[in-house]
MMTF fields as JSON, N, C-alpha, C and O atoms, coordinates in Angstrom:
{
  "mmtfVersion": "1.0.0",
  "mmtfProducer": "UNKNOWN",
  "numBonds": 391,
  "numAtoms": 392,
  "numGroups": 98,
  "numChains": 1,
  "numModels": 1,
  "chainsPerModel": [1],
  "groupsPerChain": [98],
  "chainIdList": ["A"],
  "bondAtomList": [4, 2, 8, 6, 12, 10, 16, 14, 20, 18, 24, 22, 28, 26, 32, 30, 36, 34, 40, 38, 44, 42, 48, 46, 52, 50, 56, 54, 60, 58, 64, 62, 68, 66, 72, 70, 76, 74, 80, 78, 84, 82, 88, 86, 92, 90, 96, 94, 100, 98, 104, 102, 108, 106, 112, 110, 116, 114, 120, 118, 124, 122, 128, 126, 132, 130, 136, 134, 140, 138, 144, 142, 148, 146, 152, 150, 156, 154, 160, 158, 164, 162, 168, 166, 172, 170, 176, 174, 180, 178, 184, 182, 188, 186, 192, 190, 196, 194, 200, 198, 204, 202, 208, 206, 212, 210, 216, 214, 220, 218, 224, 222, 228, 226, 232, 230, 236, 234, 240, 238, 244, 242, 248, 246, 252, 250, 256, 254, 260, 258, 264, 262, 268, 266, 272, 270, 276, 274, 280, 278, 284, 282, 288, 286, 292, 290, 296, 294, 300, 298, 304, 302, 308, 306, 312, 310, 316, 314, 320, 318, 324, 322, 328, 326, 332, 330, 336, 334, 340, 338, 344, 342, 348, 346, 352, 350, 356, 354, 360, 358, 364, 362, 368, 366, 372, 370, 376, 374, 380, 378, 384, 382, 388, 386],
  "bondOrderList": [1, 1, 1, 1, 1, 1, 1, 1, 1, 1, 1, 1, 1, 1, 1, 1, 1, 1, 1, 1, 1, 1, 1, 1, 1, 1, 1, 1, 1, 1, 1, 1, 1, 1, 1, 1, 1, 1, 1, 1, 1, 1, 1, 1, 1, 1, 1, 1, 1, 1, 1, 1, 1, 1, 1, 1, 1, 1, 1, 1, 1, 1, 1, 1, 1, 1, 1, 1, 1, 1, 1, 1, 1, 1, 1, 1, 1, 1, 1, 1, 1, 1, 1, 1, 1, 1, 1, 1, 1, 1, 1, 1, 1, 1, 1, 1, 1],
  "groupList": [{"groupName": "UNK", "atomNameList": ["N", "CA", "C", "O"], "elementList": ["N", "C", "C", "O"], "formalChargeList": [0, 0, 0, 0], "bondAtomList": [1, 0, 2, 1, 3, 2], "bondOrderList": [1, 1, 2], "singleLetterCode": "X", "chemCompType": "L-PEPTIDE LINKING"}],
  "groupTypeList": [0, 0, 0, 0, 0, 0, 0, 0, 0, 0, 0, 0, 0, 0, 0, 0, 0, 0, 0, 0, 0, 0, 0, 0, 0, 0, 0, 0, 0, 0, 0, 0, 0, 0, 0, 0, 0, 0, 0, 0, 0, 0, 0, 0, 0, 0, 0, 0, 0, 0, 0, 0, 0, 0, 0, 0, 0, 0, 0, 0, 0, 0, 0, 0, 0, 0, 0, 0, 0, 0, 0, 0, 0, 0, 0, 0, 0, 0, 0, 0, 0, 0, 0, 0, 0, 0, 0, 0, 0, 0, 0, 0, 0, 0, 0, 0, 0, 0],
  "groupIdList": [1, 2, 3, 4, 5, 6, 7, 8, 9, 10, 11, 12, 13, 14, 15, 16, 17, 18, 19, 20, 21, 22, 23, 24, 25, 26, 27, 28, 29, 30, 31, 32, 33, 34, 35, 36, 37, 38, 39, 40, 41, 42, 43, 44, 45, 46, 47, 48, 49, 50, 51, 52, 53, 54, 55, 56, 57, 58, 59, 60, 61, 62, 63, 64, 65, 66, 67, 68, 69, 70, 71, 72, 73, 74, 75, 76, 77, 78, 79, 80, 81, 82, 83, 84, 85, 86, 87, 88, 89, 90, 91, 92, 93, 94, 95, 96, 97, 98],
  "secStructList": [7, 7, 7, 4, 4, 4, 1, 7, 2, 2, 2, 2, 1, 2, 2, 2, 2, 2, 2, 2, 2, 2, 2, 2, 2, 1, 1, 7, 3, 3, 2, 2, 2, 2, 2, 2, 2, 2, 6, 7, 7, 2, 2, 2, 2, 2, 2, 2, 2, 2, 2, 2, 2, 2, 6, 6, 1, 3, 3, 3, 3, 3, 3, 3, 1, 1, 1, 3, 3, 3, 3, 3, 3, 3, 7, 2, 2, 2, 2, 2, 2, 2, 2, 2, 2, 2, 2, 2, 2, 2, 2, 2, 2, 2, 2, 2, 2, 7],
  "xCoordList": [22.765, 22.616, 21.693, 21.727, 20.887, 19.933, 20.626, 21.502, 20.233, 20.8, 20.012, 18.968, 20.511, 19.817, 19.792, 19.017, 20.612, 20.588, 19.301, 18.999, 18.553, 17.276, 16.196, 15.183, 16.413, 15.448, 15.511, 16.596, 14.37, 14.294, 14.672, 13.906, 15.834, 16.352, 15.503, 15.446, 14.849, 13.987, 12.78, 12.412, 12.171, 11.003, 11.423, 10.679, 12.58, 12.976, 13.125, 13.02, 13.363, 13.469, 12.132, 11.075, 12.173, 10.982, 9.835, 8.694, 10.119, 9.075, 8.439, 7.218, 9.276, 8.738, 8.006, 7.023, 8.467, 7.743, 6.359, 5.379, 6.275, 4.979, 4.06, 2.879, 4.588, 3.794, 3.298, 2.114, 4.194, 3.817, 2.76, 1.84, 2.89, 1.927, 0.543, -0.452, 0.474, -0.822, -1.41, -2.606, -0.585, -1.097, -1.529, -2.422, -0.909, -1.323, -2.653, -3.39, -2.958, -4.18, -5.405, -6.528, -5.207, -6.329, -5.93, -4.799, -6.846, -6.537, -5.911, -4.935, -6.44, -5.913, -5.842, -6.659, -4.859, -4.701, -4.417, -3.451, -5.234, -4.882, -3.632, -3.395, -2.846, -1.603, -1.834, -1.089, -2.853, -3.098, -3.44, -3.068, -4.141, -4.464, -3.209, -3.021, -2.343, -1.07, -0.252, 0.303, -0.193, 0.574, 0.057, 0.842, -1.259, -1.855, -1.637, -1.298, -1.83, -1.695, -0.257, -0.014, 0.684, 2.094, 2.805, 3.935, 2.14, 2.718, 4.069, 5.046, 4.095, 5.297, 5.097, 3.969, 6.196, 6.133, 5.874, 6.087, 5.414, 5.189, 6.46, 6.425, 7.585, 8.841, 9.314, 9.777, 9.2, 9.626, 8.755, 9.266, 7.443, 6.522, 6.732, 6.807, 6.827, 6.975, 8.301, 8.374, 9.351, 10.643, 10.515, 11.019, 9.844, 9.643, 8.737, 9.007, 7.669, 6.751, 7.454, 7.213, 8.308, 9.056, 9.967, 10.041, 10.66, 11.554, 10.764, 11.196, 9.616, 8.778, 8.196, 8.075, 7.84, 7.31, 8.388, 8.124, 9.599, 10.698, 11.036, 11.487, 10.818, 11.065, 9.911, 10.008, 8.82, 7.656, 6.731, 5.842, 6.922, 6.118, 4.828, 3.864, 4.808, 3.662, 3.27, 4.12, 1.965, 1.429, 0.63, 0.189, 0.448, -0.369, -1.255, -0.986, -2.322, -3.273, -3.722, -4.092, -3.686, -4.135, -5.576, -5.931, -6.394, -7.797, -8.105, -7.484, -9.048, -9.515, -10.98, -11.852, -11.224, -12.578, -12.939, -13.118, -13.044, -13.211, -11.88, -11.832, -10.815, -9.454, -8.6, -9.013, -7.428, -6.586, -6.223, -5.958, -6.219, -5.88, -5.093, -5.447, -4.031, -3.228, -3.455, -3.302, -3.823, -4.05, -2.959, -2.519, -2.537, -1.466, -1.983, -2.887, -1.387, -1.747, -0.558, 0.349, -0.58, 0.475, 0.248, -0.89, 1.314, 1.254, 1.311, 1.532, 1.113, 1.244, 2.671, 2.865, 3.657, 5.055, 5.248, 5.948, 4.627, 4.735, 4.084, 4.622, 2.916, 2.23, 3.107, 3.256, 3.683, 4.536, 5.785, 6.189, 6.39, 7.584, 7.261, 8.05, 6.096, 5.713, 5.422, 5.81, 4.744, 4.493, 5.808, 5.964, 6.751, 8.066, 8.789, 9.412, 8.704, 9.326, 8.763, 9.515, 7.443, 6.805, 7.209, 7.408, 7.331, 7.758, 9.167, 9.441, 10.047, 11.422, 11.419, 12.136, 10.614, 10.523, 9.996, 10.496, 9.001, 8.454, 9.504, 9.586, 10.311, 11.407, 12.411, 12.921, 12.694, 13.625, 13.095, 13.835, 11.815, 11.201, 11.239, 11.588, 10.884, 10.909, 12.317, 12.494, 13.319, 14.682, 15.167, 15.954, 14.709, 15.113, 14.482, 15.058, 13.313, 12.614, 13.161, 12.89, 13.915, 14.407, 15.585, 16.123],
  "yCoordList": [14.663, 14.623, 13.473, 12.412, 13.678, 12.676, 11.595, 11.897, 10.34, 9.214, 9.009, 8.356, 9.561, 9.495, 8.086, 7.814, 7.2, 5.814, 5.106, 4.027, 5.699, 5.109, 5.251, 4.552, 6.159, 6.308, 5.083, 4.643, 4.545, 3.414, 3.92, 4.648, 3.539, 4.054, 3.633, 4.339, 2.493, 2.04, 2.962, 3.328, 3.334, 4.222, 5.653, 6.39, 6.06, 7.466, 8.043, 9.258, 7.222, 7.713, 8.341, 7.785, 9.479, 10.289, 9.502, 9.594, 8.746, 8.0, 6.943, 6.787, 6.211, 5.163, 5.752, 5.178, 6.883, 7.561, 7.981, 7.847, 8.486, 8.875, 7.666, 7.744, 6.557, 5.33, 4.861, 4.571, 4.787, 4.328, 5.235, 4.758, 6.533, 7.482, 7.251, 7.235, 7.073, 6.813, 5.492, 5.408, 4.464, 3.16, 3.164, 2.409, 3.999, 4.107, 4.835, 4.62, 5.688, 6.497, 5.764, 6.084, 4.79, 4.05, 2.588, 2.278, 1.702, 0.272, -0.298, -1.043, 0.028, -0.526, 0.55, 1.47, 0.416, 1.343, 0.541, -0.221, 0.692, 0.097, 0.781, 1.964, 0.022, 0.535, 1.833, 2.798, 1.864, 3.048, 4.276, 5.395, 4.074, 5.195, 5.722, 6.933, 4.804, 5.228, 6.021, 7.075, 5.497, 6.147, 7.558, 8.499, 7.703, 9.019, 9.97, 11.136, 9.479, 10.331, 10.797, 11.948, 9.911, 10.222, 10.799, 11.276, 10.755, 11.271, 10.613, 11.282, 9.29, 8.508, 7.717, 7.413, 7.39, 6.497, 5.074, 4.762, 4.22, 2.813, 2.198, 1.554, 2.401, 1.799, 2.279, 1.484, 3.574, 4.141, 3.595, 3.167, 3.614, 3.145, 1.669, 1.274, 0.853, -0.583, -0.898, -1.837, -0.133, -0.342, -0.092, -0.875, 0.993, 1.294, 0.255, -0.186, -0.137, -1.134, -2.474, -3.158, -2.852, -4.11, -4.069, -5.036, -2.949, -2.82, -2.939, -3.617, -2.286, -2.349, -3.75, -4.226, -4.406, -5.771, -6.744, -7.606, -6.609, -7.491, -7.348, -8.301, -6.15, -5.927, -6.428, -6.456, -6.823, -7.302, -6.189, -6.42, -4.976, -3.826, -3.682, -3.084, -4.223, -4.054, -5.407, -6.214, -5.631, -6.823, -6.373, -5.226, -7.281, -6.939, -8.125, -9.275, -7.787, -8.801, -8.439, -7.297, -9.414, -9.179, -9.645, -10.736, -8.81, -9.129, -8.927, -8.106, -9.667, -9.438, -9.033, -9.851, -7.77, -7.243, -7.092, -8.095, -5.906, -5.686, -5.96, -6.502, -5.574, -5.837, -6.142, -5.838, -6.731, -7.04, -5.775, -4.719, -5.912, -4.784, -5.324, -6.352, -4.622, -5.001, -3.97, -2.769, -4.453, -3.563, -3.794, -4.921, -2.702, -2.742, -2.301, -1.472, -2.878, -2.515, -2.757, -3.524, -2.088, -2.311, -3.64, -4.024, -4.323, -5.519, -5.063, -3.884, -5.99, -5.662, -5.17, -4.222, -5.813, -5.389, -3.981, -3.166, -3.693, -2.368, -1.293, -0.194, -1.611, -0.652, -0.323, 0.84, -1.357, -1.155, -0.351, 0.547, -0.667, 0.058, 1.525, 2.401, 1.798, 3.18, 3.923, 5.081, 3.272, 3.895, 4.215, 5.299, 3.282, 3.518, 4.67, 5.5, 4.719, 5.798, 7.149, 8.097, 7.232, 8.493, 8.874, 10.053, 7.885, 8.161, 8.75, 9.69, 8.203, 8.71, 10.149, 11.004, 10.411, 11.785, 12.737, 13.854, 12.308, 13.15, 13.43, 14.548, 12.428, 12.632, 13.64, 14.472, 13.57, 14.517, 15.941, 16.865, 16.105, 17.443, 17.954, 19.11, 17.104, 17.514, 17.914, 18.92, 17.128, 17.446, 18.747, 19.479, 19.034, 20.272, 21.481, 22.568, 21.319, 22.437, 22.755, 23.826, 21.843, 22.045, 22.98, 23.26],
  "zCoordList": [28.79, 27.358, 26.977, 27.6, 25.974, 25.545, 24.715, 23.904, 24.916, 24.182, 22.881, 22.881, 21.792, 20.498, 19.917, 19.0, 20.426, 19.966, 20.368, 19.858, 21.266, 21.678, 20.604, 20.643, 19.644, 18.553, 17.64, 17.26, 17.297, 16.374, 14.982, 14.351, 14.518, 13.248, 12.054, 11.047, 12.165, 11.081, 10.931, 9.814, 12.035, 12.007, 11.722, 11.075, 12.182, 12.156, 10.749, 10.58, 9.753, 8.38, 7.981, 8.277, 7.323, 7.022, 6.372, 6.826, 5.34, 4.644, 5.523, 5.536, 6.266, 7.142, 8.332, 8.798, 8.828, 9.907, 9.427, 10.161, 8.204, 7.642, 7.511, 7.852, 7.025, 6.89, 8.252, 8.417, 9.219, 10.562, 11.18, 11.843, 10.964, 11.512, 10.911, 11.636, 9.601, 8.968, 9.428, 9.707, 9.51, 9.933, 11.397, 11.782, 12.203, 13.608, 13.74, 14.702, 12.781, 12.848, 12.322, 12.711, 11.45, 10.866, 10.738, 10.364, 11.046, 11.131, 9.864, 9.951, 8.705, 7.459, 6.393, 6.356, 5.535, 4.409, 3.157, 3.124, 2.127, 0.84, 0.283, 0.528, -0.465, -1.034, -1.8, -1.624, -2.644, -3.476, -2.623, -2.977, -1.508, -0.611, 0.076, 0.192, 0.534, 1.126, 0.113, 0.426, -1.091, -2.156, -2.408, -2.519, -2.498, -2.759, -1.59, -1.791, -0.378, 0.81, 0.998, 1.36, 0.755, 0.993, -0.223, -0.122, -1.368, -2.616, -2.91, -3.246, -2.776, -3.056, -4.337, -4.726, -4.981, -6.14, -5.648, -4.477, -6.555, -6.2, -5.622, -4.574, -6.316, -5.89, -4.531, -3.714, -4.288, -3.01, -1.876, -0.842, -2.08, -1.04, -0.751, 0.412, -1.781, -1.55, -0.869, -0.076, -1.162, -0.498, 1.002, 1.807, 1.38, 2.807, 3.464, 4.581, 2.781, 3.343, 3.536, 4.53, 2.612, 2.753, 3.973, 4.732, 4.158, 5.318, 6.615, 7.547, 6.678, 7.878, 8.064, 9.193, 6.97, 7.047, 7.519, 8.357, 6.985, 7.383, 8.858, 9.493, 9.405, 10.834, 11.691, 12.918, 11.042, 11.784, 12.231, 13.051, 11.708, 12.125, 11.326, 11.803, 10.123, 9.232, 8.652, 8.274, 8.59, 7.938, 6.731, 6.655, 5.795, 4.638, 4.273, 4.619, 3.558, 3.126, 1.719, 1.446, 0.841, -0.532, -0.655, -0.207, -1.263, -1.493, -2.961, -3.635, -3.435, -4.796, -4.689, -4.396, -4.931, -4.951, -6.424, -7.115, -6.901, -8.324, -9.019, -10.123, -8.349, -8.819, -7.594, -6.475, -7.774, -6.61, -5.824, -6.399, -4.515, -3.645, -2.452, -1.875, -2.094, -0.935, 0.16, -0.062, 1.35, 2.497, 3.529, 3.758, 4.142, 5.129, 6.487, 6.589, 7.534, 8.902, 9.819, 9.497, 10.967, 11.947, 12.65, 12.918, 12.938, 13.773, 15.23, 15.507, 16.152, 17.574, 17.854, 18.615, 17.24, 17.407, 16.851, 17.451, 15.703, 15.095, 15.947, 16.089, 16.519, 17.397, 18.598, 18.973, 19.194, 20.368, 19.995, 20.734, 18.862, 18.416, 18.181, 18.535, 17.581, 17.308, 18.608, 18.758, 19.543, 20.854, 21.554, 22.116, 21.523, 22.137, 21.452, 22.113, 20.126, 19.364, 19.801, 20.024, 19.922, 20.339, 21.756, 22.049, 22.638, 24.013, 24.034, 24.78, 23.225, 23.161, 22.632, 23.151, 21.604, 21.089, 22.156, 22.293, 22.903, 23.973, 25.033, 25.543, 25.371, 26.331, 25.791, 26.541, 24.502, 23.873, 23.99, 24.327, 23.71, 23.775, 25.223, 25.465, 26.168, 27.571, 28.006, 28.693, 27.606, 28.022, 27.373, 27.973, 26.171, 25.496, 26.144, 26.11, 26.734, 27.368, 28.765, 29.307, 29.337, 30.709, 30.739, 31.81]
}
């Protein structure tokens, strides 16, 4: 039987999994782009980003261009956590196919 406790519960939540997936695919994402891509409210998105930031999975940087903009990216810890999460999912799929 597969040990489901190996899944990172922080990443496994749908909204945070979506955020991690986007951040893994592109180095940086401005807040407004994440919001548009994920179709989340400001409050929902910032709540998920805070949880990921507190875990050390996501970093952010505020810039002032024409107007203030906050960009998010995975940290080295976040990249490793996401890679481990994907490996566990792949193991689950393999075990289900056997």
